[in-house]
TIMI-2910 file (N, C-alpha, C, CB; in pm, 1 decimal, decimal comma, always signed):
<rs>
+----------+----------+----------+----------+----------+----------+----------+----------+----------+----------+----------+----------+------+
!      n_x !      n_y !      n_z !     ca_x !     ca_y !     ca_z !      c_x !      c_y !      c_z !     cb_x !     cb_y !     cb_z ! resn !
+----------+----------+----------+----------+----------+----------+----------+----------+----------+----------+----------+----------+------+
!  +8167,7 !  -3259,7 ! +24695,1 !  +8276,2 !  -3233,0 ! +24594,1 !  +8335,0 !  -3395,2 ! +24538,6 !  +8410,2 !  -3130,6 ! +24678,5 !  Met !
!  +8325,3 !  -3426,2 ! +24432,7 !  +8410,1 !  -3512,2 ! +24401,1 !  +8529,3 !  -3547,4 ! +24285,9 !  +8342,6 !  -3576,9 ! +24403,0 !  Phe !
!  +8681,4 !  -3556,8 ! +24303,3 !  +8765,0 !  -3552,6 ! +24226,3 !  +8822,3 !  -3692,5 ! +24212,9 !  +8844,7 !  -3455,3 ! +24259,5 !  Ala !
!  +8881,9 !  -3706,0 ! +24076,5 !  +8884,4 !  -3822,6 ! +24014,7 !  +9013,9 !  -3819,0 ! +23909,8 !  +8743,2 !  -3845,7 ! +23948,2 !  Leu !
!  +9097,3 !  -3872,5 ! +23900,9 !  +9224,4 !  -3843,7 ! +23844,5 !  +9282,5 !  -3922,4 ! +23756,1 !  +9305,8 !  -3831,1 ! +23928,2 !  Thr !
!  +9316,3 !  -3930,0 ! +23639,1 !  +9343,7 !  -4007,0 ! +23502,4 !  +9482,0 !  -4068,1 ! +23519,6 !  +9341,0 !  -3904,7 ! +23363,1 !  Ala !
!  +9437,8 !  -4202,1 ! +23481,7 !  +9594,1 !  -4260,7 ! +23493,4 !  +9636,3 !  -4239,3 ! +23338,9 !  +9608,8 !  -4449,2 ! +23549,7 !  Asp !
!  +9798,7 !  -4249,7 ! +23343,4 !  +9851,0 !  -4216,3 ! +23289,2 !  +9824,0 !  -4256,8 ! +23127,7 !  +9939,7 !  -4233,2 ! +23352,8 !  Asp !
!  +9763,0 !  -4382,6 ! +23070,1 !  +9721,1 !  -4392,5 ! +22961,9 !  +9574,9 !  -4309,7 ! +22928,5 !  +9722,1 !  -4526,9 ! +22947,3 !  Asp !
!  +9507,6 !  -4238,2 ! +23027,2 !  +9351,6 !  -4170,7 ! +23005,3 !  +9271,1 !  -4296,8 ! +22947,2 !  +9345,5 !  -4021,8 ! +22878,1 !  Gly !
!  +9291,0 !  -4427,7 ! +23045,7 !  +9195,9 !  -4513,7 ! +23002,2 !  +9084,4 !  -4577,2 ! +23153,2 !  +9293,8 !  -4640,2 ! +22916,4 !  Lys !
!  +9169,6 !  -4542,6 ! +23261,1 !  +9091,0 !  -4542,5 ! +23363,3 !  +9054,6 !  -4398,0 ! +23453,6 !  +9152,2 !  -4640,3 ! +23438,7 !  Leu !
!  +8987,6 !  -4325,1 ! +23554,2 !  +8956,1 !  -4278,3 ! +23645,8 !  +8968,3 !  -4323,7 ! +23761,6 !  +8875,7 !  -4254,9 ! +23630,2 !  Leu !
!  +9038,3 !  -4269,8 ! +23869,1 !  +9062,1 !  -4362,4 ! +24019,2 !  +9006,3 !  -4205,5 ! +24085,3 !  +9278,6 !  -4441,9 ! +24077,1 !  Glu !
!  +8929,2 !  -4227,9 ! +24183,6 !  +8876,1 !  -4144,9 ! +24310,7 !  +8975,4 !  -4095,0 ! +24358,1 !  +8806,3 !  -4212,8 ! +24420,8 !  Phe !
!  +8995,6 !  -3999,1 ! +24383,6 !  +9123,2 !  -3933,0 ! +24469,3 !  +9058,4 !  -3827,8 ! +24602,0 !  +9232,1 !  -3821,2 ! +24342,9 !  Ala !
!  +8926,7 !  -3817,4 ! +24553,8 !  +8812,7 !  -3737,5 ! +24715,0 !  +8715,2 !  -3750,4 ! +24662,2 !  +8813,2 !  -3558,5 ! +24781,3 !  Tyr !
!  +8613,0 !  -3747,1 ! +24778,7 !  +8689,2 !  -3781,2 ! +24951,9 !  +8762,2 !  -3946,7 ! +24942,1 !  +8523,9 !  -3789,1 ! +25114,6 !  Pro !
!  +8875,5 !  -3928,1 ! +25028,1 !  +8905,3 !  -4046,8 ! +25054,5 !  +8860,2 !  -4152,9 ! +25057,1 !  +8932,0 !  -4049,4 ! +25117,9 !  Leu !
!  +8731,8 !  -4192,4 ! +25127,1 !  +8680,4 !  -4306,3 ! +25151,6 !  +8666,5 !  -4403,4 ! +24984,8 !  +8534,1 !  -4266,6 ! +25235,9 !  Gln !
!  +8659,3 !  -4290,3 ! +24908,6 !  +8635,8 !  -4395,4 ! +24810,5 !  +8745,9 !  -4383,9 ! +24705,5 !  +8491,9 !  -4384,0 ! +24745,7 !  Tyr !
!  +8920,2 !  -4312,0 ! +24760,9 !  +9014,5 !  -4363,8 ! +24687,8 !  +9019,0 !  -4525,6 ! +24647,5 !  +9122,3 !  -4325,9 ! +24755,6 !  Lys !
!  +9085,7 !  -4550,8 ! +24533,0 !  +9100,7 !  -4678,3 ! +24498,1 !  +9022,1 !  -4737,2 ! +24404,0 !  +9093,9 !  -4743,1 ! +24592,6 !  Gly !
!  +8869,8 !  -4691,2 ! +24407,4 !  +8774,0 !  -4706,6 ! +24327,6 !  +8800,0 !  -4653,0 ! +24191,5 !  +8668,3 !  -4656,3 ! +24383,5 !  Asn !
!  +8782,6 !  -4729,5 ! +24077,7 !  +8818,0 !  -4683,4 ! +23952,7 !  +8683,0 !  -4761,4 ! +23848,3 !  +8996,1 !  -4735,0 ! +23917,9 !  Val !
!  +8678,8 !  -4607,3 ! +23772,5 !  +8595,5 !  -4683,1 ! +23660,2 !  +8683,6 !  -4631,9 ! +23530,6 !  +8409,8 !  -4633,3 ! +23652,5 !  Ile !
!  +8596,0 !  -4673,6 ! +23394,3 !  +8698,9 !  -4683,8 ! +23275,0 !  +8652,0 !  -4538,0 ! +23227,7 !  +8678,4 !  -4829,5 ! +23148,1 !  Pro !
!  +8712,9 !  -4479,6 ! +23124,6 !  +8707,4 !  -4394,9 ! +23069,1 !  +8638,2 !  -4444,4 ! +22934,7 !  +8823,9 !  -4338,2 ! +23074,4 !  Val !
!  +8486,4 !  -4434,0 ! +22936,1 !  +8398,9 !  -4481,7 ! +22818,6 !  +8330,0 !  -4378,8 ! +22779,0 !  +8305,0 !  -4591,4 ! +22845,0 !  Asp !
!  +8229,8 !  -4437,3 ! +22709,8 !  +8095,2 !  -4332,4 ! +22658,4 !  +7985,7 !  -4398,7 ! +22770,5 !  +8029,2 !  -4357,8 ! +22449,6 !  Gly !
!  +8032,9 !  -4490,8 ! +22863,5 !  +7891,1 !  -4570,9 ! +22945,8 !  +7898,6 !  -4485,9 ! +23082,1 !  +7910,8 !  -4778,6 ! +22985,6 !  Lys !
!  +7991,4 !  -4396,0 ! +23110,3 !  +7963,1 !  -4287,0 ! +23260,4 !  +7957,7 !  -4169,4 ! +23217,2 !  +8080,4 !  -4276,9 ! +23385,1 !  Asn !
!  +7913,4 !  -4097,6 ! +23310,9 !  +7960,2 !  -3960,5 ! +23276,5 !  +8094,1 !  -3892,6 ! +23242,8 !  +7927,7 !  -3901,7 ! +23363,5 !  Ile !
!  +8113,6 !  -3926,6 ! +23422,8 !  +8297,8 !  -3876,3 ! +23428,5 !  +8384,8 !  -3919,8 ! +23270,8 !  +8400,1 !  -3996,5 ! +23589,3 !  Ala !
!  +8356,4 !  -4051,6 ! +23227,1 !  +8437,9 !  -4106,5 ! +23082,2 !  +8380,5 !  -4001,2 ! +22981,5 !  +8394,0 !  -4291,0 ! +23022,6 !  Gly !
!  +8242,8 !  -3979,0 ! +22971,3 !  +8227,3 !  -3900,3 ! +22866,8 !  +8276,6 !  -3771,4 ! +22870,8 !  +8111,5 !  -3895,5 ! +22839,4 !  Arg !
!  +8269,6 !  -3713,8 ! +23010,5 !  +8318,3 !  -3584,4 ! +22996,4 !  +8504,6 !  -3590,1 ! +22986,8 !  +8252,9 !  -3495,1 ! +23135,7 !  Val !
!  +8577,6 !  -3679,1 ! +23038,2 !  +8692,8 !  -3724,4 ! +22993,5 !  +8770,7 !  -3702,5 ! +22850,1 !  +8672,6 !  -3838,0 ! +23010,3 !  Met !
!  +8660,9 !  -3789,1 ! +22763,0 !  +8666,7 !  -3815,4 ! +22605,5 !  +8599,2 !  -3717,9 ! +22532,1 !  +8605,8 !  -3947,5 ! +22562,8 !  Ile !
!  +8462,5 !  -3606,6 ! +22573,1 !  +8485,1 !  -3494,7 ! +22502,6 !  +8552,5 !  -3384,9 ! +22515,2 !  +8408,1 !  -3461,2 ! +22485,2 !  Ser !
!  +8634,3 !  -3373,5 ! +22685,7 !  +8671,2 !  -3282,2 ! +22727,3 !  +8581,9 !  -3126,0 ! +22755,7 !  +8763,3 !  -3287,0 ! +22654,5 !  Arg !
!  +8446,2 !  -3156,9 ! +22764,8 !  +8340,6 !  -3040,8 ! +22780,5 !  +8293,7 !  -3126,0 ! +22918,1 !  +8205,0 !  -3009,1 ! +22630,9 !  Arg !
!  +8269,5 !  -2988,7 ! +22990,3 !  +8165,9 !  -2992,7 ! +23077,2 !  +8031,6 !  -3055,1 ! +23088,6 !  +8148,3 !  -2900,1 ! +23085,8 !  Pro !
!  +7970,4 !  -3143,3 ! +23161,7 !  +7831,0 !  -3172,6 ! +23209,9 !  +7753,6 !  -3114,4 ! +23300,4 !  +7825,6 !  -3272,4 ! +23248,9 !  Tyr !
!  +7685,0 !  -3063,5 ! +23261,3 !  +7570,2 !  -3007,7 ! +23369,7 !  +7426,2 !  -3083,2 ! +23373,0 !  +7534,2 !  -2846,3 ! +23332,1 !  Leu !
!  +7356,7 !  -3102,5 ! +23488,1 !  +7236,5 !  -3163,3 ! +23503,4 !  +7193,5 !  -3135,4 ! +23638,3 !  +7241,7 !  -3303,4 ! +23474,0 !  Ser !
!  +7019,4 !  -3118,6 ! +23604,6 !  +6974,5 !  -3077,3 ! +23693,1 !  +6866,1 !  -3176,7 ! +23781,7 !  +6935,1 !  -2967,4 ! +23643,4 !  Asn !
!  +6904,7 !  -3310,4 ! +23711,0 !  +6812,2 !  -3394,9 ! +23696,4 !  +6864,6 !  -3540,4 ! +23691,6 !  +6741,3 !  -3357,3 ! +23586,4 !  Asn !
!  +7014,4 !  -3556,9 ! +23746,2 !  +7053,3 !  -3663,7 ! +23708,0 !  +7044,1 !  -3782,0 ! +23712,4 !  +7109,4 !  -3661,5 ! +23716,4 !  Val !
!  +6937,2 !  -3833,0 ! +23793,6 !  +6876,3 !  -3918,7 ! +23820,2 !  +6822,1 !  -4030,9 ! +23692,1 !  +6789,7 !  -3852,9 ! +23891,8 !  Gln !
!  +6790,7 !  -3899,6 ! +23608,8 !  +6721,3 !  -3944,2 ! +23470,4 !  +6824,5 !  -4026,8 ! +23338,9 !  +6658,4 !  -3788,4 ! +23402,7 !  Lys !
!  +6961,4 !  -3961,9 ! +23364,3 !  +7082,9 !  -4031,8 ! +23327,1 !  +7107,0 !  -4161,7 ! +23355,6 !  +7178,6 !  -3975,8 ! +23372,9 !  Asp !
!  +7122,8 !  -4252,1 ! +23274,6 !  +7104,0 !  -4421,0 ! +23293,0 !  +7261,2 !  -4409,5 ! +23334,9 !  +7050,8 !  -4544,5 ! +23127,4 !  Lys !
!  +7342,3 !  -4373,9 ! +23283,5 !  +7470,5 !  -4364,7 ! +23316,5 !  +7587,6 !  -4288,5 ! +23456,2 !  +7487,1 !  -4318,8 ! +23209,3 !  Ser !
!  +7474,5 !  -4270,7 ! +23509,1 !  +7470,5 !  -4222,7 ! +23658,3 !  +7482,0 !  -4347,1 ! +23777,1 !  +7320,7 !  -4141,1 ! +23679,0 !  His !
!  +7447,0 !  -4466,1 ! +23685,8 !  +7386,7 !  -4546,8 ! +23812,1 !  +7512,4 !  -4626,0 ! +23867,1 !  +7252,0 !  -4661,7 ! +23767,1 !  Ile !
!  +7625,9 !  -4627,2 ! +23821,4 !  +7743,7 !  -4687,4 ! +23898,3 !  +7806,1 !  -4599,0 ! +24009,5 !  +7855,5 !  -4721,1 ! +23799,2 !  Phe !
!  +7756,3 !  -4457,8 ! +23963,6 !  +7882,1 !  -4342,3 ! +24065,9 !  +7707,3 !  -4393,6 ! +24180,0 !  +7940,8 !  -4061,0 ! +23982,3 !  Phe !
!  +7600,2 !  -4359,6 ! +24167,3 !  +7484,5 !  -4411,6 ! +24235,1 !  +7523,3 !  -4527,6 ! +24373,8 !  +7394,1 !  -4487,3 ! +24108,7 !  Ser !
!  +7552,6 !  -4584,9 ! +24284,4 !  +7570,7 !  -4736,2 ! +24342,7 !  +7696,1 !  -4735,3 ! +24463,4 !  +7619,8 !  -4852,5 ! +24200,0 !  Trp !
!  +7784,8 !  -4648,7 ! +24410,4 !  +7945,1 !  -4648,5 ! +24496,5 !  +7925,0 !  -4565,4 ! +24584,5 !  +8088,6 !  -4601,0 ! +24420,1 !  Leu !
!  +7835,3 !  -4476,1 ! +24584,2 !  +7824,0 !  -4376,1 ! +24681,9 !  +7721,4 !  -4416,7 ! +24777,4 !  +7794,4 !  -4245,3 ! +24623,4 !  Ile !
!  +7617,7 !  -4481,0 ! +24731,4 !  +7476,9 !  -4540,9 ! +24777,3 !  +7494,7 !  -4534,0 ! +24919,9 !  +7438,9 !  -4700,4 ! +24725,8 !  Gly !
!  +7422,3 !  -4658,6 ! +24956,6 !  +7411,7 !  -4640,7 ! +25125,3 !  +7316,5 !  -4548,0 ! +25180,2 !  +7542,6 !  -4590,4 ! +25187,3 !  Gly !
!  +7331,8 !  -4515,7 ! +25270,0 !  +7275,1 !  -4466,1 ! +25366,8 !  +7278,2 !  -4297,5 ! +25356,9 !  +7339,1 !  -4527,5 ! +25483,6 !  Lys !
!  +7353,4 !  -4274,5 ! +25274,3 !  +7377,6 !  -4102,1 ! +25213,0 !  +7240,2 !  -4048,3 ! +25104,7 !  +7555,4 !  -4097,6 ! +25091,1 !  Val !
!  +7184,2 !  -3959,3 ! +25084,4 !  +7093,6 !  -3876,7 ! +25003,5 !  +7164,2 !  -3906,0 ! +24887,9 !  +7073,6 !  -3719,6 ! +25038,6 !  Leu !
!  +7065,7 !  -3938,4 ! +24773,3 !  +7125,3 !  -3933,7 ! +24688,9 !  +7162,4 !  -3814,3 ! +24574,0 !  +7083,6 !  -4017,3 ! +24662,5 !  Pro !
!  +7230,2 !  -3845,4 ! +24473,5 !  +7299,2 !  -3702,3 ! +24386,1 !  +7135,0 !  -3664,1 ! +24304,6 !  +7475,7 !  -3758,0 ! +24228,2 !  Val !
!  +7107,8 !  -3555,9 ! +24315,0 !  +6995,6 !  -3512,1 ! +24219,1 !  +7073,5 !  -3399,4 ! +24104,1 !  +6856,1 !  -3429,7 ! +24320,4 !  Gln !
!  +7145,9 !  -3340,1 ! +24166,1 !  +7218,2 !  -3235,1 ! +24061,7 !  +7346,8 !  -3246,0 ! +24062,7 !  +7195,7 !  -3090,9 ! +24085,2 !  Lys !
!  +7414,2 !  -3230,5 ! +23927,4 !  +7600,4 !  -3251,2 ! +23912,3 !  +7626,3 !  -3164,3 ! +23815,9 !  +7672,8 !  -3412,4 ! +23858,4 !  Met !
!  +7753,1 !  -3135,6 ! +23817,1 !  +7825,1 !  -3060,6 ! +23733,8 !  +7974,5 !  -3143,4 ! +23715,4 !  +7833,5 !  -2908,5 ! +23796,4 !  Ile !
!  +7998,7 !  -3163,8 ! +23652,2 !  +8134,8 !  -3271,8 ! +23564,2 !  +8233,9 !  -3211,3 ! +23523,3 !  +8101,9 !  -3347,5 ! +23426,1 !  Val !
!  +8333,3 !  -3181,2 ! +23587,8 !  +8429,3 !  -3070,9 ! +23466,9 !  +8586,9 !  -3153,8 ! +23444,1 !  +8471,7 !  -2865,2 ! +23558,3 !  Tyr !
!  +8631,7 !  -3123,8 ! +23334,5 !  +8745,7 !  -3176,6 ! +23294,1 !  +8879,6 !  -3074,9 ! +23347,8 !  +8730,6 !  -3194,6 ! +23133,3 !  Pro !
!  +8978,9 !  -3125,8 ! +23444,5 !  +9068,2 !  -3027,8 ! +23469,0 !  +9181,4 !  -3109,2 ! +23339,2 !  +9120,1 !  -3012,0 ! +23660,2 !  Val !
!  +9177,4 !  -2976,6 ! +23267,1 !  +9298,3 !  -2972,9 ! +23159,0 !  +9450,7 !  -2892,1 ! +23154,1 !  +9233,8 !  -2921,9 ! +23046,6 !  Ile !
!  +9540,6 !  -2985,1 ! +23161,6 !  +9657,2 !  -2928,5 ! +23203,1 !  +9760,5 !  -2995,0 ! +23095,5 !  +9687,0 !  -2958,4 ! +23364,1 !  Phe !
!  +9825,2 !  -2865,6 ! +23016,7 !  +9917,9 !  -2904,1 ! +22908,7 !  +9830,7 !  -2971,0 ! +22823,0 ! +10040,4 !  -2991,0 ! +22949,3 !  Ala !
!  +9734,3 !  -2966,6 ! +22727,7 !  +9654,8 !  -3014,9 ! +22663,1 !  +9594,9 !  -3139,9 ! +22696,1 !  +9698,5 !  -3012,6 ! +22567,6 !  Glu !
!  +9571,5 !  -3209,9 ! +22810,1 !  +9557,1 !  -3355,9 ! +22851,7 !  +9469,8 !  -3322,3 ! +22993,5 !  +9724,8 !  -3447,7 ! +22875,6 !  Arg !
!  +9342,1 !  -3381,7 ! +22970,0 !  +9259,4 !  -3428,5 ! +23072,5 !  +9382,0 !  -3487,6 ! +23194,8 !  +9144,3 !  -3555,3 ! +23002,7 !  Val !
!  +9368,0 !  -3392,3 ! +23298,8 !  +9442,8 !  -3469,9 ! +23421,0 !  +9326,9 !  -3498,3 ! +23543,8 !  +9583,3 !  -3362,7 ! +23488,8 !  Ile !
!  +9192,5 !  -3489,7 ! +23570,8 !  +9194,0 !  -3495,8 ! +23677,6 !  +8976,6 !  -3425,6 ! +23595,7 !  +9353,1 !  -3402,6 ! +23789,7 !  Ala !
!  +8917,7 !  -3496,5 ! +23676,4 !  +8784,3 !  -3476,6 ! +23686,5 !  +8688,6 !  -3413,5 ! +23793,7 !  +8751,5 !  -3577,1 ! +23672,4 !  Ile !
!  +8644,7 !  -3322,9 ! +23806,5 !  +8580,4 !  -3241,0 ! +23921,9 !  +8436,6 !  -3307,6 ! +23917,6 !  +8578,8 !  -3060,2 ! +23896,2 !  Leu !
!  +8363,9 !  -3352,3 ! +24018,9 !  +8212,4 !  -3398,7 ! +24030,2 !  +8166,2 !  -3290,6 ! +24142,0 !  +8188,6 !  -3579,1 ! +24084,1 !  Lys !
!  +8104,2 !  -3191,4 ! +24083,6 !  +8012,1 !  -3086,0 ! +24195,1 !  +7902,9 !  -3117,2 ! +24203,2 !  +7993,6 !  -2942,7 ! +24170,1 !  Ile !
!  +7818,7 !  -3177,1 ! +24324,6 !  +7713,9 !  -3269,3 ! +24331,6 !  +7603,6 !  -3187,3 ! +24434,9 !  +7773,0 !  -3424,5 ! +24389,2 !  Val !
!  +7492,7 !  -3182,2 ! +24414,9 !  +7392,0 !  -3182,7 ! +24512,4 !  +7259,5 !  -3250,0 ! +24565,7 !  +7368,3 !  -3102,7 ! +24499,9 !  Lys !
!  +7261,0 !  -3293,3 ! +24686,3 !  +7207,4 !  -3430,8 ! +24695,5 !  +7056,0 !  -3407,6 ! +24752,6 !  +7305,8 !  -3531,2 ! +24798,3 !  Lys !
!  +6983,0 !  -3459,9 ! +24783,2 !  +6838,1 !  -3460,7 ! +24840,9 !  +6783,9 !  -3548,5 ! +24797,0 !  +6755,5 !  -3358,5 ! +24823,5 !  Gly !
!  +6639,1 !  -3603,9 ! +24869,9 !  +6532,2 !  -3685,0 ! +24848,4 !  +6511,7 !  -3656,7 ! +24711,3 !  +6414,3 !  -3663,5 ! +24937,7 !  Pro !
!  +6497,4 !  -3563,3 ! +24631,0 !  +6433,5 !  -3532,2 ! +24523,0 !  +6509,4 !  -3385,9 ! +24430,7 !  +6280,7 !  -3511,5 ! +24579,7 !  Asp !
!  +6491,8 !  -3366,7 ! +24312,2 !  +6590,5 !  -3212,7 ! +24265,5 !  +6496,4 !  -3130,3 ! +24317,1 !  +6628,8 !  -3165,8 ! +24079,2 !  Pro !
!  +6397,5 !  -3121,3 ! +24330,7 !  +6311,1 !  -3010,2 ! +24429,2 !  +6393,7 !  -2939,1 ! +24588,6 !  +6155,1 !  -3113,1 ! +24488,3 !  Glu !
!  +6421,4 !  -3080,6 ! +24624,5 !  +6455,9 !  -3024,8 ! +24754,4 !  +6614,6 !  -3034,6 ! +24788,8 !  +6371,1 !  -3101,0 ! +24863,1 !  Thr !
!  +6706,8 !  -3069,1 ! +24616,4 !  +6864,5 !  -3069,2 ! +24644,5 !  +6888,8 !  -2917,7 ! +24636,3 !  +6965,6 !  -3162,6 ! +24525,7 !  Ala !
!  +6821,7 !  -2818,5 ! +24662,2 !  +6886,3 !  -2700,0 ! +24590,3 !  +6812,0 !  -2659,4 ! +24487,8 !  +7017,0 !  -2724,4 ! +24538,3 !  Gly !
!  +6936,2 !  -2545,4 ! +24489,2 !  +6890,8 !  -2429,0 ! +24345,1 !  +6957,5 !  -2515,1 ! +24222,7 !  +6984,2 !  -2227,8 ! +24351,8 !  Ser !
!  +6896,4 !  -2483,6 ! +24087,8 !  +6957,1 !  -2565,5 ! +24015,5 !  +7096,5 !  -2498,5 ! +23964,2 !  +6863,5 !  -2607,6 ! +23911,9 !  Asp !
!  +7210,5 !  -2592,6 ! +23896,5 !  +7321,1 !  -2564,8 ! +23837,6 !  +7285,7 !  -2454,9 ! +23704,3 !  +7386,9 !  -2706,5 ! +23799,7 !  Phe !
!  +7360,5 !  -2374,6 ! +23716,1 !  +7368,7 !  -2255,9 ! +23573,6 !  +7483,1 !  -2273,1 ! +23491,1 !  +7382,8 !  -2088,2 ! +23617,2 !  Lys !
!  +7476,0 !  -2238,6 ! +23414,8 !  +7600,8 !  -2269,8 ! +23290,0 !  +7702,4 !  -2169,3 ! +23350,5 !  +7554,7 !  -2223,8 ! +23094,8 !  Arg !
!  +7660,2 !  -2042,6 ! +23417,7 !  +7719,5 !  -1931,3 ! +23490,1 !  +7826,2 !  -2031,9 ! +23603,9 !  +7579,3 !  -1819,3 ! +23573,8 !  Ser !
!  +7740,3 !  -2119,0 ! +23673,7 !  +7900,4 !  -2175,1 ! +23763,6 !  +7985,8 !  -2262,1 ! +23698,2 !  +7878,3 !  -2265,6 ! +23903,3 !  Asp !
!  +7954,9 !  -2274,4 ! +23576,4 !  +8067,5 !  -2375,8 ! +23520,5 !  +8167,3 !  -2275,3 ! +23486,2 !  +8024,4 !  -2477,8 ! +23382,4 !  Ile !
!  +8152,5 !  -2128,5 ! +23459,5 !  +8258,6 !  -2044,9 ! +23426,6 !  +8323,6 !  -2019,9 ! +23546,7 !  +8220,3 !  -1924,2 ! +23359,1 !  Lys !
!  +8243,6 !  -2014,3 ! +23642,9 !  +8297,1 !  -2009,7 ! +23799,4 !  +8396,6 !  -2095,6 ! +23833,6 !  +8194,3 !  -2040,8 ! +23899,2 !  Glu !
!  +8381,8 !  -2246,4 ! +23794,9 !  +8466,3 !  -2343,3 ! +23803,5 !  +8571,7 !  -2321,4 ! +23735,8 !  +8420,3 !  -2448,8 ! +23774,7 !  Ile !
!  +8580,3 !  -2305,4 ! +23639,7 !  +8689,6 !  -2263,7 ! +23497,0 !  +8761,7 !  -2199,3 ! +23534,5 !  +8650,0 !  -2191,0 ! +23372,1 !  Asp !
!  +8718,6 !  -2059,6 ! +23627,9 !  +8802,3 !  -1958,1 ! +23642,1 !  +8875,7 !  -1989,3 ! +23775,0 !  +8729,0 !  -1824,9 ! +23637,0 !  Ser !
!  +8832,0 !  -2038,4 ! +23826,3 !  +8897,4 !  -2113,6 ! +23990,8 !  +9008,3 !  -2252,5 ! +23942,9 !  +8720,4 !  -2205,8 ! +24114,5 !  Ile !
!  +8957,6 !  -2318,3 ! +23862,5 !  +9063,1 !  -2433,2 ! +23813,8 !  +9156,3 !  -2357,4 ! +23739,0 !  +9001,0 !  -2559,0 ! +23717,6 !  Val !
!  +9154,2 !  -2254,1 ! +23638,7 !  +9279,1 !  -2218,7 ! +23581,6 !  +9317,1 !  -2128,3 ! +23680,4 !  +9279,1 !  -2162,9 ! +23437,9 !  Asn !
!  +9309,5 !  -2054,5 ! +23768,6 !  +9379,5 !  -1972,6 ! +23835,5 !  +9480,3 !  -2075,8 ! +23935,6 !  +9276,8 !  -1868,8 ! +23909,5 !  Thr !
!  +9389,4 !  -2168,1 ! +23975,4 !  +9505,0 !  -2272,7 ! +24046,1 !  +9612,0 !  -2316,9 ! +23967,7 !  +9446,8 !  -2405,1 ! +24093,4 !  Val !
!  +9568,3 !  -2384,1 ! +23832,7 !  +9682,8 !  -2441,6 ! +23749,2 !  +9771,0 !  -2315,8 ! +23716,3 !  +9627,9 !  -2521,4 ! +23606,0 !  Leu !
!  +9735,8 !  -2195,9 ! +23699,9 !  +9868,8 !  -2130,7 ! +23687,6 !  +9893,4 !  -2049,3 ! +23836,6 !  +9868,6 !  -2020,4 ! +23546,2 !  Thr !
!  +9894,4 !  -2077,2 ! +23908,9 !  +9957,8 !  -2048,9 ! +24020,7 ! +10063,7 !  -2207,4 ! +24038,3 !  +9830,3 !  -2009,7 ! +24150,6 !  Leu !
!  +9979,4 !  -2279,7 ! +24025,7 ! +10101,6 !  -2425,8 ! +23991,2 ! +10220,3 !  -2434,4 ! +23906,6 ! +10036,6 !  -2540,6 ! +23922,4 !  His !
! +10179,4 !  -2332,3 ! +23817,7 ! +10305,5 !  -2374,8 ! +23672,0 ! +10351,0 !  -2286,0 ! +23745,0 ! +10295,3 !  -2354,8 ! +23473,2 !  Val !
! +10374,8 !  -2140,7 ! +23798,0 ! +10443,7 !  -2049,4 ! +23838,0 ! +10526,3 !  -2090,7 ! +23941,3 ! +10373,5 !  -1953,0 ! +23865,6 !  Val !
! +10500,1 !  -2144,5 ! +24056,0 ! +10511,7 !  -2184,5 ! +24120,9 ! +10660,1 !  -2272,9 ! +24109,1 ! +10401,9 !  -2216,3 ! +24135,7 !  Lys !
+----------+----------+----------+----------+----------+----------+----------+----------+----------+----------+----------+----------+------+
</rs>
């Protein structure tokens, strides 16, 4: 899993987790998946993300000797009508077939439920 936080202007996303990527930023634009999700405020799901050309930067950033990301859900965390973060849940492998089972729309509903519970607990606190 990867977490990115939005700057105050909503023009940049900074990697917050895992910590080894902290400090890396990507622009919020239509040229990358996280930026598109931030703009549209809608989740993204792909079970063959290598076919999406806007995945190139993310692949380059986490590249090296790790297995490539094959499947991904990108989820906007919205609080007080503002996208405050982007979550990337990924499955890695040499190819989509060996990266595990496909993500389903029901997985997005589960993420939504968890995020809403956490945000509710944060507000109540």
